[in-house]
C-alpha positions in Angstrom: 102.5 85.2 137.9 105.2 83.0 139.4 108.9 83.9 139.5 111.4 81.0 139.1 115.0 81.3 140.2 116.7 79.0 137.8 120.2 77.7 137.1 120.2 76.1 133.6 123.4 74.2 134.5 121.7 72.3 137.3 119.8 69.1 136.5 117.5 69.5 139.5 116.6 73.0 138.4 116.0 71.9 134.8 113.7 69.1 135.9 111.7 71.4 138.2 111.3 74.0 135.4 110.3 71.2 132.9 107.6 70.0 135.4 106.4 73.6 135.9 106.2 74.1 132.2 104.0 71.0 131.8 101.6 72.6 134.3 101.5 76.3 133.5 103.0 79.0 131.4 102.4 81.8 134.0 105.9 82.3 135.2 109.0 84.4 134.6 112.5 82.8 134.7 115.2 84.6 136.6 118.7 83.4 136.0 119.8 84.5 139.4 123.4 83.4 139.1 123.9 85.9 136.2 121.5 88.6 137.4 122.3 88.3 141.1 119.8 88.4 144.0 118.6 91.4 145.9 118.3 91.5 149.6 114.5 92.0 149.1 114.2 88.9 147.0 116.1 86.8 149.6 113.9 88.2 152.4 110.8 87.4 150.3 112.0 83.8 149.8 112.6 83.4 153.6 109.2 84.9 154.4 107.1 83.1 151.8 108.8 79.7 152.2 108.5 79.6 155.9 111.7 77.7 156.0 114.8 78.3 158.1 117.7 79.8 156.1 119.8 76.6 156.4 116.9 74.7 154.8 117.4 76.8 151.6 121.2 76.4 151.5 123.0 73.8 149.4 125.2 72.3 152.2 127.1 70.2 149.6 128.7 73.3 148.1 132.4 73.6 148.7 132.0 77.2 149.9 129.5 76.0 152.6 131.8 73.2 153.7 134.9 75.4 153.8 133.5 78.6 155.4 130.0 78.0 156.9 129.7 74.4 158.1 129.3 74.1 161.9 128.8 77.9 162.4 125.6 79.6 163.5 124.3 82.7 161.6 121.3 85.0 162.1 118.8 85.5 159.4 120.3 88.8 158.4 123.8 87.2 158.2 122.3 84.4 156.0 120.7 87.1 153.7 124.1 88.7 153.2 125.9 85.3 152.7 123.4 84.2 150.1 123.5 87.6 148.3 127.3 87.3 148.0 127.2 83.6 147.2 123.9 82.9 145.3 125.2 79.5 144.2 124.4 78.4 147.8 120.7 78.7 147.2 118.8 75.5 146.5 117.1 75.6 143.1 114.8 76.1 141.5 113.0 78.4 143.9 109.5 79.2 142.8 108.0 82.4 144.2 104.3 83.1 144.1 102.2 85.9 145.5 101.9 84.3 148.9 104.3 81.3 149.0 107.7 80.2 147.8 108.9 76.6 147.4 111.9 74.7 146.5 110.9 73.2 143.1 113.0 70.1 143.4 109.9 67.9 143.9 106.7 67.8 141.9 104.6 67.9 145.0 106.2 71.2 146.1 105.5 72.7 142.7 101.9 71.4 142.9 101.5 73.1 146.3 102.4 76.5 144.8 100.3 76.0 141.7 97.2 76.0 143.8 98.0 79.6 144.8 98.0 81.1 141.3 95.0 82.4 139.5 93.7 80.4 136.6 
């Protein structure tokens, strides 16, 4: 079963979730801004997405622009930054057994759908 980190106030997240719903019902929605993120979940996203932390960060957020832009951070530092500021995480994030993708594009969602059992 897939896990979907979702922000219902975000149009991109809603569109990604809508597309996912049209393709499968085998997922659990996690409202990560309300529930928060664990360090383990953030590490899982980094590992399974095979993306650099900065590729998962919303660089248009005011917090990023004010405090993070132009600075360099280790992966551990990014984990703590995202844990304390989950709004920085791109969305939706879809986490499967072996992969995680940013669900902003249908082709990303299709790529993860190939990894779930029928």
